[in-house]
VOROGU-616767 format. One line per 10 residues: number of its first residue (from 1); for each residue x, y, z of N, C-alpha, C, CB. Coordinates in steps of 0.05 Angstrom, whole numbers. Glycine has a CB too. Layout:
BEGIN
NUM> X,Y,Z,X,Y,Z,X,Y,Z,X,Y,Z; ... .
! end
This chain:
BEGIN
1> -195,704,-81,-211,681,-73,-210,659,-94,-241,690,-68; -206,635,-86,-204,612,-104,-231,599,-107,-183,592,-95; -240,595,-133,-265,581,-138,-258,551,-141,-279,592,-164; -272,535,-125,-267,506,-125,-288,492,-142,-268,495,-96; -278,474,-159,-295,457,-175,-285,428,-173,-296,466,-205; -304,408,-174,-296,380,-171,-301,363,-196,-312,369,-148; -317,373,-215,-327,356,-236,-311,358,-262,-355,362,-242; -308,336,-276,-295,336,-302,-312,351,-322,-291,307,-312; -338,347,-322,-356,359,-341,-367,385,-330,-379,340,-349; -375,403,-348,-387,428,-340,-378,450,-358,-380,434,-312 .
11> -389,474,-353,-381,497,-370,-352,505,-366,-399,521,-363; -342,520,-385,-314,530,-383,-311,548,-358,-306,545,-408; -291,542,-342,-287,557,-317,-273,583,-322,-272,540,-297; -259,585,-344,-242,609,-349,-245,617,-378,-212,603,-343; -268,630,-385,-272,638,-413,-251,656,-424,-299,651,-416; -238,671,-406,-216,689,-415,-190,674,-420,-212,710,-394; -190,648,-415,-166,632,-418,-152,629,-391,-146,645,-438; -135,609,-388,-122,604,-363,-93,595,-367,-137,583,-347; -78,599,-345,-51,587,-343,-54,566,-321,-29,608,-337; -47,541,-326,-54,518,-309,-30,504,-299,-73,499,-324 .
21> -30,498,-273,-10,480,-261,-24,454,-254,3,492,-235; -11,431,-258,-22,405,-252,-4,390,-233,-27,388,-279; -16,377,-213,0,361,-195,-16,352,-171,24,376,-185; -4,334,-155,-17,325,-130,-15,346,-108,-3,299,-120; 7,361,-107,11,383,-89,7,376,-59,-9,405,-95; 16,352,-52,15,345,-23,36,360,-8,20,314,-20; 27,375,12,45,391,29,51,419,18,70,377,32; 46,424,-8,52,450,-19,80,460,-10,30,470,-12; 100,444,-16,127,451,-8,139,472,-27,145,426,-9; 164,479,-23,176,501,-38,177,496,-68,204,506,-28 .
31> 179,472,-76,177,466,-105,150,472,-116,184,437,-110; 129,464,-102,101,471,-110,97,501,-109,81,457,-91; 107,514,-89,104,543,-86,117,558,-110,116,553,-60; 140,548,-118,154,561,-141,137,557,-167,182,549,-145; 126,534,-170,109,528,-194,85,546,-194,101,499,-194; 71,548,-172,47,565,-171,53,594,-175,32,560,-145; 76,602,-165,85,630,-169,89,636,-198,110,636,-153; 101,618,-213,105,622,-242,78,623,-256,122,599,-253; 60,606,-248,33,606,-260,19,633,-256,16,583,-249; 21,643,-232,9,669,-226,21,692,-242,11,676,-196 .
41> 48,692,-245,61,712,-260,54,711,-290,92,710,-257; 54,687,-301,47,684,-329,18,691,-334,53,655,-338; 0,684,-316,-28,690,-320,-32,721,-320,-45,678,-298; -18,734,-303,-20,763,-302,-10,775,-328,-4,775,-278; 12,764,-339,24,775,-364,5,770,-387,51,761,-369; -10,748,-387,-27,741,-409,-56,750,-405,-27,711,-413; -61,763,-382,-88,771,-375,-107,747,-375,-98,793,-394; -97,726,-364,-112,701,-361,-116,694,-332,-98,678,-376; -131,673,-327,-136,665,-299,-116,644,-290,-165,653,-297; -103,648,-267,-86,627,-256,-102,605,-245,-67,639,-234 .
51> -96,580,-252,-112,557,-244,-94,534,-237,-131,549,-267; -105,516,-221,-90,492,-213,-109,468,-215,-79,495,-184; -98,445,-225,-112,420,-225,-98,401,-205,-113,408,-254; -114,390,-187,-103,370,-169,-123,348,-166,-96,383,-141; -117,329,-148,-133,304,-147,-137,296,-118,-119,282,-163; -161,285,-112,-168,274,-86,-185,249,-91,-182,294,-68; -178,226,-79,-153,222,-63,-128,225,-80,-153,195,-50; -105,227,-66,-80,229,-81,-76,204,-98,-56,233,-61; -67,207,-123,-64,183,-140,-48,161,-127,-50,192,-166; -26,167,-113,-10,146,-102,-25,131,-80,17,157,-90 .
61> -43,145,-66,-59,132,-45,-81,115,-58,-72,154,-27; -91,124,-80,-112,108,-94,-102,81,-103,-123,124,-119; -77,80,-113,-66,55,-123,-52,38,-102,-47,62,-145; -47,50,-79,-31,35,-59,-49,16,-42,-17,54,-40; -40,-9,-38,-55,-27,-21,-53,-20,9,-46,-56,-25; -33,-4,16,-28,4,44,-35,33,48,1,-2,51; -42,42,72,-47,70,77,-22,87,71,-56,74,107; -26,109,59,-4,126,50,-4,152,66,-7,132,19; 18,159,80,19,184,94,17,208,76,45,185,111; 5,229,85,4,253,70,11,277,88,-25,257,58 .
71> 21,298,75,31,321,89,10,342,95,53,334,73; -12,342,79,-32,363,83,-60,351,78,-28,387,64; -79,362,92,-107,354,88,-117,369,63,-125,361,113; -141,361,54,-153,375,31,-157,404,38,-180,362,24; -167,410,62,-172,438,70,-146,454,70,-184,439,98; -124,442,80,-99,456,81,-88,461,53,-78,440,97; -92,441,35,-83,445,7,-99,467,-7,-87,419,-9; -125,468,-2,-141,490,-15,-133,517,-4,-170,484,-10; -127,518,22,-118,544,34,-92,553,21,-114,541,64; -74,533,15,-49,539,1,-54,550,-27,-32,515,0 .
81> -73,538,-41,-79,548,-68,-89,577,-67,-100,530,-81; -106,583,-47,-116,610,-45,-93,629,-38,-137,611,-23; -75,621,-20,-52,638,-12,-34,643,-36,-37,626,11; -32,624,-55,-15,626,-78,-28,643,-100,-8,599,-89; -53,651,-96,-66,669,-115,-80,655,-138,-47,687,-126; -87,629,-135,-101,615,-156,-130,623,-157,-99,584,-151; -139,631,-181,-167,638,-185,-186,614,-185,-171,655,-211; -175,592,-196,-192,568,-199,-175,543,-189,-201,563,-228; -189,526,-174,-178,500,-166,-197,479,-176,-173,498,-135; -188,462,-195,-204,440,-205,-193,415,-190,-202,437,-236 .
91> -207,407,-169,-199,385,-152,-214,360,-161,-204,391,-122; -202,346,-180,-216,323,-193,-217,299,-174,-202,316,-218; -240,285,-175,-243,260,-160,-226,239,-174,-273,252,-158; -206,229,-160,-189,208,-172,-202,181,-166,-160,209,-160; -216,172,-187,-232,147,-184,-229,130,-209,-262,154,-179; -245,109,-211,-242,91,-233,-247,105,-260,-262,68,-230; -266,123,-261,-272,137,-286,-249,154,-295,-297,154,-282; -236,167,-276,-213,184,-284,-189,167,-292,-206,203,-261; -184,146,-278,-161,129,-285,-165,115,-312,-156,108,-264; -190,112,-321,-196,100,-347,-195,120,-370,-223,87,-347 .
101> -194,146,-364,-193,166,-385,-166,167,-399,-200,194,-373; -167,168,-425,-142,169,-440,-129,196,-436,-147,164,-470; -103,197,-441,-89,222,-439,-99,243,-458,-59,218,-443; -106,234,-482,-117,252,-503,-144,264,-494,-120,238,-529; -161,248,-482,-186,258,-472,-182,277,-449,-204,235,-463; -163,272,-432,-157,290,-410,-150,318,-420,-135,279,-392; -133,318,-440,-124,344,-452,-148,359,-463,-103,339,-474; -164,345,-479,-187,358,-493,-209,366,-473,-198,340,-514; -217,348,-456,-240,353,-439,-233,371,-415,-251,327,-429; -209,368,-403,-202,383,-379,-187,408,-385,-186,365,-360 .
111> -164,405,-399,-147,428,-404,-160,448,-424,-120,420,-415; -172,438,-445,-183,455,-466,-212,463,-460,-181,442,-493; -230,443,-457,-258,450,-454,-264,462,-426,-275,425,-457; -252,452,-405,-259,461,-378,-244,486,-370,-253,439,-358; -219,489,-379,-203,511,-370,-192,529,-392,-180,500,-354; -197,523,-417,-188,540,-439,-158,547,-435,-205,566,-441; -142,527,-430,-114,531,-423,-99,545,-446,-101,505,-416; -83,565,-438,-65,578,-457,-36,570,-451,-67,608,-455; -30,564,-426,-5,552,-418,-10,530,-398,15,573,-407; 5,508,-399,2,486,-380,30,481,-368,-9,460,-394 .
121> 31,483,-341,57,480,-327,57,454,-311,61,504,-308; 78,438,-315,81,412,-302,110,408,-294,71,389,-320; 115,388,-278,142,379,-271,153,363,-294,142,364,-245; 180,359,-294,193,346,-316,186,316,-318,222,349,-314; 177,304,-296,170,275,-297,140,271,-297,183,261,-273; 125,291,-305,96,289,-304,85,268,-323,84,316,-311; 68,250,-313,54,230,-329,24,231,-322,66,202,-324; 7,224,-341,-21,227,-337,-36,209,-356,-31,256,-340; -62,206,-351,-79,190,-369,-78,160,-362,-72,194,-397; -96,145,-376,-98,116,-372,-70,103,-375,-118,104,-391 .
131> -62,87,-355,-37,74,-355,-13,93,-358,-36,53,-376; -17,118,-350,4,138,-350,17,141,-378,25,132,-329; 1,140,-398,12,142,-426,18,170,-434,-7,129,-445; 6,190,-420,12,218,-427,37,228,-414,-12,235,-419; 52,245,-428,76,257,-417,80,285,-428,101,239,-423; 102,297,-423,107,324,-432,107,326,-462,134,335,-421; 119,306,-475,120,306,-505,92,306,-517,136,282,-515; 74,290,-505,46,290,-515,33,317,-510,30,268,-501; 37,329,-487,26,356,-482,36,376,-503,33,365,-454; 61,374,-509,72,393,-529,59,389,-556,102,390,-531 .
141> 56,363,-564,44,358,-591,15,367,-592,45,328,-597; 0,360,-571,-29,368,-571,-32,398,-567,-43,352,-549; -14,410,-552,-16,439,-548,-12,454,-575,5,448,-528; 7,444,-591,11,456,-617,-14,455,-635,34,443,-632; -30,433,-631,-55,430,-646,-78,446,-634,-62,400,-647; -79,447,-608,-103,458,-595,-99,486,-584,-111,440,-573; -75,497,-585,-72,525,-579,-61,531,-551,-97,538,-583; -47,513,-539,-34,520,-513,-4,512,-514,-49,506,-490; 11,525,-496,40,520,-494,45,504,-469,56,547,-494; 62,485,-471,70,469,-447,96,480,-436,74,439,-455 .
151> 96,485,-410,120,495,-396,128,474,-375,114,522,-383; 154,468,-374,164,448,-354,179,464,-332,182,427,-368; 170,459,-308,183,472,-285,207,457,-276,163,475,-261; 231,469,-276,254,454,-266,252,449,-237,280,469,-273; 265,428,-227,263,422,-198,276,443,-181,276,395,-192; 265,448,-158,277,467,-139,296,450,-121,255,481,-121; 320,460,-119,341,446,-104,347,459,-77,367,443,-120; 352,444,-57,361,454,-31,383,436,-21,337,456,-11; 406,448,-15,429,432,-7,437,411,-28,424,418,20; 433,419,-54,440,402,-76,421,379,-83,466,390,-70 .
161> 399,377,-68,380,356,-73,353,367,-79,378,336,-48; 337,353,-94,311,362,-102,291,364,-79,299,344,-124; 276,386,-78,255,388,-58,232,371,-67,247,418,-54; 223,353,-51,201,335,-58,185,327,-33,211,310,-72; 160,319,-38,143,310,-15,155,285,-3,115,304,-25; 167,268,-19,180,243,-8,202,250,11,190,226,-31; 218,270,4,240,278,21,230,290,47,258,299,6; 208,306,45,197,318,69,186,297,88,174,338,62; 171,278,76,159,256,93,181,240,107,142,238,76; 203,235,93,225,220,105,237,235,129,246,214,85 .
171> 240,261,127,251,276,149,231,277,173,257,305,140; 206,281,167,186,282,188,184,256,203,159,290,177; 186,234,188,183,207,200,205,202,221,184,185,179; 228,215,218,250,211,237,251,234,257,276,209,222; 231,252,258,231,274,277,248,297,269,238,264,303; 257,299,244,275,320,236,259,344,227,294,311,213; 245,357,245,228,379,238,244,404,228,210,387,262; 267,408,240,283,431,232,293,427,203,308,434,250; 298,402,195,306,396,168,283,398,148,318,369,166; 259,392,157,236,393,139,226,422,134,213,376,150 .
181> 230,439,153,220,466,151,230,481,127,227,482,176; 256,481,120,265,495,96,253,484,70,295,494,94; 248,458,70,236,446,46,207,454,43,238,415,47; 193,455,65,165,463,64,162,494,61,150,454,89; 182,508,69,180,537,70,164,547,94,166,547,45; 159,530,113,144,536,137,146,512,156,114,543,131; 140,515,181,139,491,199,117,472,191,136,500,228; 121,447,199,100,427,194,77,430,214,112,398,195; 53,432,203,29,437,220,7,418,212,20,467,216; -8,409,232,-33,395,228,-56,412,239,-33,366,241 .
191> -77,416,223,-100,431,231,-124,414,235,-106,453,211; -143,423,252,-167,408,255,-185,422,276,-162,380,264; -209,411,278,-228,422,298,-228,405,323,-257,423,285; -228,418,346,-227,405,372,-253,391,377,-219,424,395; -252,365,384,-275,350,391,-275,340,420,-278,326,371; -298,334,430,-300,325,457,-290,296,460,-329,327,468; -273,290,480,-263,263,484,-274,252,510,-233,263,485; -260,231,521,-270,219,546,-259,233,571,-262,190,546; -243,254,567,-234,271,589,-216,256,609,-257,283,604; -203,235,599,-184,220,617,-160,238,623,-175,194,603 .
201> -150,253,604,-127,270,609,-132,290,631,-120,285,584; -157,300,633,-163,319,654,-161,306,682,-192,330,650; -170,281,684,-168,268,710,-139,262,717,-184,242,709; -121,260,698,-93,255,703,-77,281,706,-81,238,681; -90,304,705,-77,329,708,-67,341,682,-54,326,726; -74,329,659,-66,339,633,-90,340,614,-44,320,621; -106,361,617,-129,364,599,-120,367,570,-147,388,608; -133,353,552,-124,354,524,-146,363,506,-114,327,515; -138,375,483,-156,381,461,-152,359,440,-150,410,450; -173,347,432,-172,324,414,-179,331,386,-190,301,424 .
211> -162,323,367,-167,327,338,-167,300,324,-147,347,326; -189,292,312,-190,267,296,-180,273,268,-219,256,296; -164,255,257,-152,259,231,-170,250,208,-125,245,229; -193,238,214,-213,232,194,-202,215,171,-225,257,183; -187,194,178,-176,176,157,-150,185,145,-196,173,136; -142,210,150,-116,220,140,-94,205,154,-114,250,144; -75,195,139,-52,181,151,-29,201,155,-43,157,132; -21,205,179,0,224,186,27,213,181,-3,234,215; 47,229,172,74,219,169,89,216,195,89,237,150; 77,225,217,90,224,243,72,211,264,98,253,252 .
221> 84,198,284,70,188,307,89,190,331,60,159,303; 78,195,355,94,196,378,85,219,397,123,200,371; 104,228,413,99,249,433,117,273,425,105,240,462; 106,297,425,120,320,413,117,345,431,109,326,385; 137,362,429,134,390,438,122,406,415,162,402,447; 102,422,421,87,435,400,82,465,407,60,421,395; 74,480,386,63,506,390,36,506,376,82,529,379; 17,520,388,-11,518,378,-21,546,371,-29,505,400; -37,546,349,-51,570,341,-81,565,342,-43,580,313; -96,583,354,-126,579,356,-139,598,336,-136,586,385 .
231> -157,586,320,-170,602,299,-150,610,278,-184,627,311; -148,636,273,-129,646,253,-104,657,266,-142,668,237; -101,653,292,-77,663,307,-53,647,299,-82,662,337; -29,659,300,-4,643,294,1,622,316,20,662,292; 17,602,309,23,581,327,44,591,348,34,556,312; 34,599,371,52,610,391,48,599,419,49,640,392; 24,586,424,19,576,451,34,550,455,-12,573,456; 50,547,475,66,523,479,49,500,490,89,528,498; 58,476,483,44,452,494,59,426,488,16,451,482; 47,405,495,57,378,490,35,362,477,68,364,516 .
241> 41,345,457,21,331,442,28,302,438,16,344,415; 7,286,436,9,257,430,-6,253,404,-1,239,453; 7,238,385,-7,231,360,-3,201,357,4,247,336; -25,186,361,-22,157,359,-48,143,367,0,147,377; -45,118,377,-68,101,381,-75,97,411,-63,74,369; -61,111,429,-66,109,458,-65,80,467,-93,122,465; -43,67,466,-42,38,472,-46,31,501,-16,27,463; -42,50,520,-44,43,548,-73,43,558,-28,63,565; -89,63,549,-117,64,558,-135,72,534,-120,84,581; -157,59,533,-177,65,512,-165,67,484,-192,91,519 .
251> -151,47,476,-137,47,450,-158,53,428,-123,20,444; -150,70,409,-167,78,387,-159,64,362,-167,109,383; -178,62,343,-172,48,317,-157,66,298,-198,38,305; -162,92,299,-149,111,281,-133,130,298,-170,126,264; -109,139,287,-93,157,303,-108,182,311,-69,165,286; -102,190,336,-115,213,348,-94,233,357,-133,205,372; -98,259,351,-80,280,360,-91,292,385,-76,302,338; -77,290,407,-85,301,433,-64,322,441,-87,278,455; -74,346,447,-56,368,453,-62,379,481,-58,390,431; -42,382,497,-44,395,523,-30,422,521,-32,377,546 .
261> -46,443,523,-35,470,523,-26,478,551,-55,491,511; -1,487,554,9,494,580,-4,519,590,40,497,579; -13,518,615,-23,541,630,-46,554,615,-1,562,633; -63,538,602,-86,549,587,-111,544,603,-87,537,559; -128,564,604,-155,561,616,-175,570,596,-157,576,643; -195,554,592,-216,561,573,-227,537,559,-205,581,552; -249,541,544,-263,520,530,-254,520,501,-294,523,532; -243,497,492,-233,495,464,-251,479,446,-205,482,465; -272,467,457,-289,450,441,-301,465,417,-312,437,458; -299,453,393,-310,465,370,-293,485,356,-336,478,376 .
271> -270,493,368,-253,513,356,-233,500,337,-238,529,378; -225,514,317,-204,504,299,-177,510,312,-206,518,271; -159,490,308,-133,492,321,-112,483,301,-132,474,346; -90,498,300,-67,490,284,-44,482,303,-58,514,265; -32,459,299,-12,448,316,14,447,301,-20,420,327; 34,463,309,61,463,297,78,444,314,72,492,296; 91,425,300,108,406,313,137,416,314,106,378,299; 147,419,339,173,431,343,195,410,346,173,450,367; 190,390,362,210,369,368,196,344,377,230,379,389; 208,321,369,197,296,378,210,288,405,202,273,357 .
281> 194,280,424,204,273,451,209,243,453,184,281,472; 191,227,441,195,198,443,174,185,425,192,188,473; 176,158,422,156,143,408,133,136,428,168,117,397; 110,131,418,88,122,434,93,93,444,61,123,418; 86,87,469,89,60,478,68,54,500,118,56,490; 65,29,506,45,20,526,58,18,553,34,-8,518; 44,30,573,55,30,601,39,10,618,53,58,613; 51,3,640,39,-16,659,20,-2,678,60,-32,675; 0,11,667,-20,24,684,-18,54,684,-17,15,712; -38,68,697,-40,97,696,-18,111,712,-67,105,708 .
291> -8,98,733,12,111,749,38,115,733,19,95,775; 46,95,718,70,97,702,66,116,679,78,69,691; 41,115,667,35,134,646,36,163,655,7,128,634; 24,168,679,24,195,689,52,206,695,6,197,715; 69,189,706,96,197,712,111,205,686,112,174,726; 106,189,665,119,195,639,108,221,627,115,172,619; 82,226,631,70,250,621,82,275,634,39,250,625; 88,273,660,101,295,674,129,300,662,103,290,705; 143,278,657,170,281,645,168,292,617,184,253,645; 148,284,601,145,295,574,139,325,576,121,280,560 .
301> 122,333,595,115,361,597,140,377,605,93,365,618; 156,366,624,181,380,632,199,384,608,195,364,654; 204,363,593,222,365,570,211,384,548,227,338,558; 185,383,544,173,401,524,176,430,532,143,394,520; 171,437,558,175,464,567,203,473,563,167,466,597; 222,455,569,250,462,565,257,468,536,268,440,576; 247,450,518,253,454,490,240,479,478,244,429,474; 217,487,490,202,510,480,211,536,494,173,506,484; 232,534,510,243,558,522,228,567,547,243,580,503; 213,549,559,199,555,584,214,545,608,170,543,583 .
311> 204,551,631,217,541,656,207,513,662,210,560,680; 224,492,659,214,465,663,206,460,691,236,445,656; 214,476,711,206,472,739,176,476,743,222,490,757; 164,492,725,136,496,727,120,470,724,126,517,708; 131,452,707,117,427,702,117,410,728,131,411,680; 137,413,745,139,397,769,119,407,790,167,398,781; 111,432,787,92,444,807,63,438,801,97,473,809; 58,429,776,30,424,769,19,398,782,27,422,738 .
! end
């Protein structure tokens, strides 16, 4: 079980000492997974606590004037930390106070006082502190003084190129889910709780489960063939999904994920749902009325069934 803390100040979280990984960890791709695995192994060898420091909002989102897509929600990131065996997750609030903190203060107050770090693991291009003045060389110098060792994780390569969140986002944006899966180490999934909508889909013959992204900017938009998992179940139920602004009817201000589960009967309101994106069918677009929209929805359902290995003729009979 991972203990979550949000504050810079407070008692030492790991009196026995810790081995610490630092990063944004958006998406927890295979590079992140390799880093956390090393931290867990080293912590076990040193009889210390495996710990991770991350930031919310993501630093790049905090500084960007435009909305920044992200691969995972806070909840999904924390689940990943737990799955990786982290005893502590220090999820720092990335705000004005933190950006004003010097790199030296970050080392003393966070790594030493808060986590009693014995080893600190970072990527080779890691920068931190006010105006990004801290780097690996500074960590090594201060570690020699304060009693911790700095370890640099080499990049994880796939097909000769570095595994990175930027690379994953670029593949997802073009609908290359099969290409993104090896980098993530799993299919791309969005999770959320089903909320009640205006039930327009039901009147058109396509009842949908609605998931609001709560300000999270998705790296994908459009119409997709999907597989869905309910609760803790694996993503196996086939369906078709729309992620966008609904330009034809009742346009929304924030992207909405609407999922139609094929041949499903039951109440989904309030349940947690995981949506695995299998293939992109098309971009979202505005239609000239409900009749044109409904015809396209039938075609989308037919193609999704076919891509998911189902009988597409069943879509014509609905």
